[in-house]
N, C-alpha and C positions, 0 to 999 in steps of 0.2 A: 277242809272246811270246818270240817266240826274238833276241830284238835283247833283251830286256830282261836273258834272265839267258845271253843269251854270255860269254864268261868270253877269247877275245884280243880284243885291237886292229885287227886287220884286219880289211878290209873282205868280206861275207860273200853267198855266192848265196840268192835264196828262188828256191825251184822247186818248178810249181807247171801245177794242168793251168789246161786255158782256164776256166776260169769267167768271170761276168762283171766277181766282185767287184779282181779279178787284175788287169784295163786301169783299173780308178778313178784319178782325176788324183787323190789323197788317199791310196787306198794305194801310187801310185807316187812320190811327196813324199814318205810318209815313210823308203820301204826310201830313197830319194835321202842324206835328211836321216841316214840311217844308215848309209850308205857298204857301200851291200847290193846287190847289182846282181841286177836281177829274171830270169828264166830258164823261161820258159814255153816245154810243146810244142809241136813245131811245124805239129802236124798235132789232125783231131778225131780221136784213133785210139788209144783208152783204155791198147793197150798200155803205151806208151811211157810213160806217170807208174810203171805195174808198176812195168815196170821197172827202175824208179827207187826208188822204194819198197823194192823185193826188192836190190837196191843196198845205199842203208845200208842196210837189217835186216843184209844179208854181217855190212857196215863194223862196225856198231856188235855185232853178240851174240859176234864169230867173231875179227876182226881188231886191236878197238880194246878189247883187253882189261887193258891199264897207260894210264895219261895219261902221255902225248908230255915232255919237254922240250923239246922248241924243234917252230917250226910247218915247219924242215927234216923234225925229223926224220917228225911224222905224213906230211909230204907224201910224203915217202919210202913208210912204209907203206904206204897210201892207194895209192902207184902199183903199187906191186910186189903188192894183196889183188886188184886190176881184171886186171892182168895175171895173175894167178898162176890 
């Protein structure tokens, strides 16, 4: 669904927990075919995924209130929102 609905041409990142479905060859091949890098938590600590979800929520609800004109503008906005 994320691949079908994305609004950009550059590669993406798919962040997930350590669920077995994310390690399957089929899932990984779909990511690769769509220029999307997998990002999987490095341990079995569920708080890692919660932290990522919280950051994504903050970005969507508080910082990305308007559509950026360029990818560079978006990168600056995300970087500033994370470091502030």
